[in-house]
ZAVODO-816171 format. One line per field, with one value per residue (C-alpha): z, x, y; residue number from 1; residue in three letters. Coordinates in Angstrom, 3 decimals. Last residue first. Example, Ala and Ser with C-alpha at 12.3 -4.5 7.8 and 13.67 -1.06 7.14 Angstrom:
# ZAVODO-816171
up	c(7.140 | 7.800)
east	c(13.670 | 12.300)
north	c(-1.060 | -4.500)
rose	c(2 | 1)
sedo	c(SER | ALA)
This chain:
# ZAVODO-816171
up	c(-5.930 | -5.417 | -5.388 | -8.749 | -10.151 | -9.418 | -9.741 | -6.440 | -4.386 | -5.665 | -3.580 | -3.435 | -6.212 | -5.674 | -6.770 | -7.399 | -6.968 | -3.261 | -2.470 | -4.323 | -2.432 | 0.926 | 0.000)
east	c(-21.164 | -17.490 | -16.581 | -18.213 | -16.954 | -13.350 | -11.040 | -11.971 | -12.176 | -8.923 | -8.173 | -4.378 | -2.815 | -2.473 | 0.924 | 0.773 | 4.203 | 4.580 | 0.991 | 1.291 | 4.492 | 2.803 | 0.000)
north	c(23.597 | 24.341 | 20.648 | 20.025 | 23.325 | 22.237 | 25.252 | 26.903 | 23.708 | 22.224 | 19.131 | 18.641 | 16.512 | 12.738 | 11.456 | 7.706 | 6.129 | 6.901 | 5.928 | 2.638 | 1.815 | 2.394 | 0.000)
rose	c(23 | 22 | 21 | 20 | 19 | 18 | 17 | 16 | 15 | 14 | 13 | 12 | 11 | 10 | 9 | 8 | 7 | 6 | 5 | 4 | 3 | 2 | 1)
sedo	c(UNK | UNK | UNK | UNK | UNK | UNK | UNK | UNK | UNK | UNK | UNK | UNK | UNK | UNK | UNK | UNK | UNK | UNK | UNK | UNK | UNK | UNK | UNK)
């Protein structure tokens, strides 16, 4: 599991840019 996390870079949640999250 730890290796998967290190290889897959998850970007920070963008509330302003993501209309779905904003609404």
